N, C-alpha and C positions, 0 to 999 in steps of 0.2 A: 359189369353193365346190367342195369335193371331191365327185365323184360316187360314190354308193353302188353297190355291186355287188349281184348277185342274192342273195348270202348275207345281205347287210344287209336286203334286202327280206324275205327268209324270216324273219329274225330279228324284223322289225317286225311281220310277220303274226303270228308266234308270241306275241310280247308282247301284241298286241291281243286274240288269242284267250284268252290266260291271264287278262287284266283282265276280259273279259266272261263268264267261266264263270258267274257268279251269274244272268246273265240268260238264259242259253240254254234252260232249260225253259220259261220264258214266251214267249220268241221263237219256239220251234219249233212252237207252235200256230197261229202266224200265217202260216207258210210256205205258199206254194201247192204242189199236188201236182207231181210230176216231170212236165214238158212232154213229155219223150221217151216216158215210159212211158204218158201219157194218149194220145198220138198212135199209138203202135205197139203198145201192149200188152206190150212187152218192157222190162225194167229196163235203165236206162242204166248205164254203168260206175261212176257215182257214186251209185246208188240205196243206201239205207241209211246215207248219210253222216250225216243228222240223228240217226238212232238210235244210230249209233256214237259220234258226239260226246257225245250225252247220256249213254250208258253210260261213257264215258271220265271225263266230269265227276263221276260217282259212284264212280269207281275201279274199274269192271268191265271190265278190259281184255280178258278172254276173250269176254264178250259183244259188245264193240265189234269184235272181230276177226271174229266170226261175221257181224255185220251187213255189214261192208265191210273186208276185210283191207288194202286198198290205202289206204284213208283212216286206218286205225289206225296202220299203219306210217308213212305220210306225216306224220301229226301227231307221231309219235315223232321222226322226222328233223327236222321244223320246230322242235321243242323244242330238240332237240340243236344245230342251226344257231344258234338263238337264244343259247343258252348259250355256244357256242364263239365267236360274233361278240362277245358282251359281254365275255368274258374276254379276248379278243384285243385289243379296243379299249379296255378299262378303263384299261390302262396306257400307251395310245398305241402299242401294238405292232401289227404286221401279222399276218395269218394265216400258217400254215405254207405253205411253197411249194406242197405237194401240194394243199392245199384251195384255195388261191388260184388255182391253174391250173384247177380244176374249174369255177371261176366263169366262166372265159373259154371253155373247150373241154371237151366231154365226149368221151372216148375211144369209139371204135366199139363196144367191148364193154359199156360203161356205157349207151349209148344202146340197144343191142340188149337188154340185160338190163331196162331200164325198159319198152321196148316189149313184151316177153314178159310181164312183171309186170302190165302193164295188161290185156293179153288174158286171161292167167289170172284176173285179178280179175273181168273182165267175165264169164267162163264161170262162176266161183263165184257171182256175184251172180245171173245167170240161172237157174243150177241151184237156187239157194235160193228163187227166185221172188220 
């Protein structure tokens, strides 16, 4: 059996999220509060995720971005990865070399950019309260 890479995993998560969109409003009411915020009083880097996902499910991209930019951009790239993976594997083809190499090794500048984006997102979430 062939092993799936991280892009296939992201594609699977994207597909699962897309299929469960109708259930999100009902499920969001049963989620517990953020444990990090409950313990510290400070929002965690992912605070606002539920509100962002619900806003996206209604097509309100700007509102979703205000709730949590990282989640909004991350969901966009998750969807993009799902589409790229589906198209690449639909005809039995492999991913382009540049994308395939990102599955195995992230260059230092990409790791640094992701780290800075995470910190900037947390500052945004904390500033918004």
